[in-house]
C-alpha positions as CSV (number, residue, x, y, z in Angstrom):
1,X,5.5,1.4,13.2
2,X,2.0,0.2,14.0
3,X,0.5,3.7,13.7
4,X,1.0,3.4,9.9
5,X,-0.6,0.0,9.3
6,X,-4.1,1.2,8.3
7,X,-4.1,5.0,8.3
8,X,-5.6,6.8,5.3
9,X,-2.2,7.2,3.6
10,X,-1.5,3.5,3.9
11,X,-4.9,2.7,2.5
12,X,-4.2,4.9,-0.6
13,X,-0.8,3.1,-1.1
14,X,-2.4,-0.4,-0.7
15,X,-5.2,0.4,-3.1
16,X,-2.7,1.5,-5.7
17,X,-0.6,-1.6,-5.2
18,X,-3.6,-3.9,-5.3
19,X,-5.1,-2.2,-8.4
20,X,-1.7,-2.6,-10.2
21,X,-0.4,-6.0,-9.0
22,X,1.9,-6.5,-12.0
23,X,3.4,-3.0,-12.0
24,X,6.6,-2.0,-10.2
25,X,7.0,1.6,-9.3
26,X,9.8,3.9,-8.5
27,X,9.0,5.5,-5.1
28,X,8.2,8.8,-6.7
29,X,5.8,7.2,-9.1
30,X,4.1,5.2,-6.4
31,X,3.7,8.3,-4.3
32,X,2.2,10.2,-7.2
33,X,-0.1,7.4,-8.3
34,X,-1.3,7.0,-4.8
35,X,-1.8,10.7,-4.2
36,X,0.5,10.7,-1.1
37,X,3.7,12.7,-0.4
38,X,7.0,11.0,-0.8
39,X,7.8,11.7,2.9
40,X,4.6,9.8,3.9
41,X,5.5,6.9,1.5
42,X,9.0,6.7,3.0
43,X,7.6,6.4,6.5
44,X,5.3,3.5,5.4
45,X,7.7,1.7,3.1
46,X,9.5,-0.3,5.8
47,X,6.4,-1.4,7.7
48,X,4.7,-2.6,4.5
49,X,7.9,-4.4,3.5
50,X,8.2,-6.0,6.9
51,X,4.7,-7.5,6.7
52,X,5.5,-8.8,3.2
53,X,3.1,-6.6,1.2
54,X,5.7,-4.4,-0.5
55,X,8.7,-5.8,-2.2
56,X,11.7,-4.2,-3.9
57,X,12.7,-5.3,-7.4
58,X,15.7,-3.7,-8.9
59,X,15.1,-0.3,-7.4
60,X,11.4,-0.4,-8.0
61,X,8.6,-1.3,-5.6
62,X,5.5,-3.4,-6.1
63,X,3.0,-5.7,-4.6
64,X,4.4,-9.0,-3.3
65,X,2.0,-11.3,-5.1
66,X,3.0,-14.3,-3.0
67,X,1.8,-12.7,0.2
68,X,-1.3,-14.4,1.7
69,X,-2.5,-11.0,3.1
70,X,-3.4,-9.6,-0.3
71,X,-6.9,-11.1,-0.5
72,X,-7.6,-10.1,3.1
73,X,-6.4,-6.5,2.4
74,X,-8.7,-6.3,-0.7
75,X,-11.7,-7.3,1.4
76,X,-10.8,-4.8,4.2
77,X,-10.2,-2.0,1.8
78,X,-13.5,-2.6,0.0
79,X,-15.4,-2.3,3.3
80,X,-13.5,0.7,4.7
81,X,-14.2,4.1,3.1
82,X,-11.7,6.8,2.4
83,X,-12.3,8.4,5.8
84,X,-11.6,5.1,7.7
85,X,-15.2,4.4,8.6
86,X,-17.1,1.4,7.3
87,X,-19.2,1.9,4.3
88,X,-22.9,0.9,4.3
């Protein structure tokens, strides 16, 4: 599970969720919006749910806005480039 926490695919998913905090997505929509495969999303869905970032609402998934990690994740993602290296 920990191998998925901050890989590039997870970063794409988190960016999409954080840019659309009020939107709930079907999994197919979230994968397309994030630019990741559905298989990759399915592998990351449970770990993101377990840490409280992703929540399911009536068959759709969105950002858990009550999670204290969100502001920290925004900061981390703003400092980490697409390749995983820190930006200058």
